[in-house]
C-alpha positions as CSV (number, residue, x, y, z in Angstrom):
1,M,-5.4,-24.7,-4.6
2,S,-4.5,-23.2,-1.2
3,N,-4.2,-19.5,-0.8
4,S,-0.8,-18.0,0.1
5,V,-0.8,-14.3,1.0
6,W,2.6,-12.5,1.2
7,V,3.2,-9.0,2.5
8,L,5.9,-6.7,0.9
9,G,7.3,-3.8,3.0
10,T,10.3,-2.0,4.5
11,F,10.6,-2.9,8.1
12,D,13.3,-2.3,10.6
13,Q,12.1,-4.4,13.6
14,P,13.3,-7.9,14.2
15,A,12.1,-10.5,11.7
16,E,10.4,-12.5,14.4
17,T,8.1,-9.6,15.3
18,L,7.0,-8.8,11.7
19,F,3.8,-10.9,12.0
20,D,2.7,-8.7,14.8
21,V,2.7,-5.4,13.0
22,D,-0.7,-3.7,12.5
23,L,-1.3,-4.8,8.9
24,M,-0.7,-8.5,9.7
25,R,-3.1,-8.3,12.6
26,W,-5.8,-6.6,10.4
27,L,-5.3,-9.3,7.7
28,A,-5.5,-12.1,10.2
29,G,-8.7,-10.5,11.7
30,A,-10.3,-10.5,8.3
31,G,-9.5,-14.2,7.9
32,V,-6.4,-13.6,5.7
33,P,-3.5,-15.3,7.5
34,V,-0.2,-14.2,6.2
35,A,2.1,-17.0,4.9
36,G,5.1,-14.8,4.6
37,V,6.8,-11.4,4.5
38,V,9.2,-10.1,1.9
39,F,11.0,-7.3,3.5
40,K,14.0,-5.0,3.3
41,R,15.5,-2.6,5.9
42,S,15.5,1.1,5.3
43,G,19.2,1.3,5.4
44,R,20.7,-0.6,2.5
45,D,23.7,-1.9,4.6
46,G,21.2,-3.8,6.7
47,N,20.2,-6.1,3.7
48,P,21.8,-9.3,2.5
49,P,23.7,-9.5,-0.9
50,V,21.3,-12.3,-1.9
51,P,17.8,-13.0,-0.6
52,E,17.6,-15.0,2.6
53,L,14.6,-17.2,3.4
54,S,13.9,-18.0,7.1
55,H,11.4,-19.3,9.6
56,P,11.9,-16.6,12.3
57,C,8.9,-17.7,14.4
58,G,9.7,-21.4,14.4
59,D,6.5,-22.3,12.5
60,D,5.4,-22.5,8.9
61,R,5.5,-18.7,8.3
62,R,8.4,-17.5,6.4
63,C,10.4,-14.3,5.8
64,L,12.3,-13.4,2.8
65,H,14.9,-10.7,3.5
66,V,15.9,-8.9,0.3
67,T,17.8,-5.8,-0.9
68,D,15.5,-4.9,-3.8
69,F,11.9,-6.0,-4.4
70,N,12.4,-5.9,-8.2
71,D,15.7,-7.8,-8.2
72,Q,15.7,-11.0,-10.3
73,A,16.8,-13.0,-7.3
74,T,13.8,-11.7,-5.4
75,V,11.4,-12.4,-8.3
76,S,12.9,-16.0,-8.7
77,N,12.4,-16.7,-5.0
78,L,8.8,-15.5,-5.0
79,Q,8.0,-17.6,-8.1
80,A,9.2,-20.7,-6.3
81,L,7.0,-19.7,-3.3
82,E,3.9,-19.4,-5.5
83,P,2.0,-16.7,-3.7
84,T,-1.7,-16.2,-4.4
85,L,-1.7,-12.5,-3.5
86,L,0.9,-9.9,-2.6
87,V,-0.1,-7.0,-0.3
88,Y,2.2,-4.0,-0.4
89,A,2.5,-2.4,3.0
90,G,3.3,1.0,1.5
91,G,6.3,3.2,0.7
92,R,7.9,4.8,-2.3
93,D,8.9,1.7,-4.2
94,I,8.0,1.3,-7.9
95,L,7.1,-2.3,-8.2
96,R,7.9,-3.7,-11.6
97,R,5.9,-6.1,-13.7
98,P,8.0,-9.3,-13.2
99,L,7.5,-9.0,-9.4
100,L,3.8,-8.2,-9.7
101,K,3.3,-11.3,-11.9
102,T,4.7,-13.7,-9.3
103,A,1.2,-13.8,-7.6
104,R,-1.8,-15.3,-9.2
105,L,-4.1,-12.4,-8.1
106,G,-1.3,-9.7,-8.4
107,C,-0.4,-7.2,-5.8
108,I,-2.6,-4.7,-4.1
109,G,-1.7,-1.5,-2.2
110,G,-3.2,1.6,-0.8
111,H,-3.1,5.2,-2.0
112,Y,-4.0,8.4,-0.3
113,G,-6.0,10.1,-3.1
114,Q,-9.1,9.7,-5.3
115,L,-8.3,7.7,-8.4
116,P,-7.8,8.4,-11.2
117,E,-7.8,12.1,-10.4
118,I,-5.1,12.3,-7.8
119,R,-1.9,10.3,-8.4
120,G,1.6,10.5,-7.1
121,M,2.9,12.4,-4.0
122,G,1.6,15.0,-1.6
123,T,-1.9,13.7,-2.5
124,V,-3.7,14.7,0.8
125,E,-2.6,18.3,0.3
126,W,-3.3,18.3,-3.5
127,S,-6.7,16.8,-2.9
128,V,-7.6,19.8,-0.6
129,L,-6.0,22.3,-3.0
130,L,-8.2,21.0,-5.8
131,G,-11.4,20.7,-3.8
132,V,-11.3,16.9,-4.0
133,P,-12.4,15.0,-0.8
134,P,-9.5,13.3,0.8
135,T,-9.8,9.6,-0.1
136,V,-8.2,6.3,0.4
137,A,-8.1,4.0,-2.7
138,I,-7.0,0.3,-2.9
139,Q,-5.6,-0.6,-6.2
140,R,-4.2,-3.7,-7.9
141,I,-0.8,-2.3,-8.6
142,N,0.6,-2.2,-12.1
143,S,3.9,-0.9,-13.4
144,G,2.6,2.7,-13.7
145,I,2.3,5.4,-11.0
146,D,-1.0,4.8,-9.3
147,T,-2.6,3.6,-12.6
148,G,-3.8,0.1,-11.4
149,E,-7.3,-1.2,-11.3
150,V,-9.3,0.4,-8.5
151,L,-10.7,-2.1,-6.1
152,L,-12.1,0.0,-3.3
153,Q,-12.4,3.7,-2.5
154,A,-13.5,5.5,0.6
155,R,-13.6,9.1,1.7
156,V,-11.6,10.0,4.8
157,P,-13.8,11.5,7.5
158,L,-12.8,15.1,8.4
159,F,-13.2,16.8,11.8
160,L,-12.9,20.3,13.1
161,G,-9.3,21.0,14.1
162,D,-7.9,18.6,11.6
163,T,-4.4,19.0,10.2
164,F,-2.7,17.3,7.3
165,A,-0.9,15.1,9.8
166,S,-4.2,14.0,11.4
167,I,-5.8,13.3,8.1
168,R,-2.8,11.2,7.0
169,N,-2.9,9.3,10.3
170,R,-6.6,8.5,9.7
171,S,-5.9,7.6,6.2
172,Y,-3.2,5.2,7.4
173,F,-5.7,3.4,9.7
174,L,-8.3,3.3,6.9
175,T,-5.8,1.9,4.4
176,K,-4.9,-1.0,6.6
177,T,-8.5,-2.0,7.2
178,M,-9.3,-1.6,3.5
179,L,-6.3,-3.7,2.5
180,A,-7.6,-6.5,4.8
181,L,-11.1,-6.3,3.4
182,A,-9.9,-6.2,-0.2
183,S,-7.6,-9.2,0.4
184,R,-10.4,-11.3,1.9
185,R,-12.8,-10.5,-1.0
186,M,-10.2,-11.1,-3.6
187,L,-9.4,-14.6,-2.1
188,D,-13.2,-15.2,-2.2
189,G,-13.4,-14.2,-5.8
190,D,-16.1,-11.5,-5.3
191,L,-14.0,-8.3,-5.9
192,V,-13.4,-7.1,-9.4
193,G,-11.2,-4.1,-10.2
194,T,-12.3,-1.1,-12.3
195,P,-9.6,-0.2,-14.8
196,Q,-8.5,3.5,-14.8
197,P,-8.5,5.6,-17.9
198,V,-4.9,6.5,-17.9
199,A,-5.5,9.9,-19.4
200,A,-8.2,10.8,-16.9
201,G,-5.8,11.6,-14.0
202,R,-2.7,13.5,-13.3
203,Q,0.5,12.8,-11.3
204,Y,1.3,15.2,-8.6
205,Y,4.6,15.8,-6.7
206,R,5.8,17.0,-3.4
207,L,4.7,20.6,-2.5
208,D,7.2,23.4,-2.0
209,S,6.8,25.6,1.1
210,A,4.7,28.3,-0.7
211,V,2.2,25.8,-2.1
212,Q,2.1,24.1,1.3
213,R,1.0,27.3,2.9
214,H,-1.7,27.6,0.3
215,A,-2.8,24.1,1.1
216,E,-3.0,24.9,4.9
217,H,-5.3,27.8,4.1
218,A,-7.4,25.7,1.8
219,L,-7.8,23.0,4.5
220,Q,-9.1,25.5,7.0
221,R,-11.6,26.8,4.4
222,M,-12.7,23.2,3.7
223,L,-13.2,22.4,7.4
224,N,-15.1,25.6,7.9
225,I,-17.4,25.0,4.9
226,R,-18.1,21.3,5.5
227,L,-18.2,20.8,9.2
């Protein structure tokens, strides 16, 4: 059975350039050519009423332009395409079980936080506030919030003068490289996920301005202690 990897994401650039974005390049560099991209635009008015399948590059690679990843029409189209693995490029979508089941190996995605301890949003700041090293995790996504099987985890290097913005930028780079590595290993059959004890972690939310200030001070203390 041939492997077919599809990337899901919100992209506003022209469809013919989607295979040149950084994640696609990292996947190709790891020996994981992308067969197609399921994408939506950030503005809902820029999306079609029904999914549109195209070959924007004039070759076998395809794009599926949708309005909602979880819509039944999207799921039906993906089922017909028979992907082996879905790779979520990131965002705030909650991907539902019917979509996740369209690929034989499921769907993987990155998370800025040590799992299972740090789930949800504002995870770089919450990690620092709680004294947990900033971490990137790759998980096999399930229908919960950051409760999927953990495939890979790596600490994000810290440097003197770091800010939360610079740590997130570094986390972004690390996530893309780890997604490529995890994809290759999953296709090779040598990467097994570790289930998370659901009760072992906690879901966090966006910080208000007062808590954000505490996080900034905590980051400076962490950098002064560890570097």
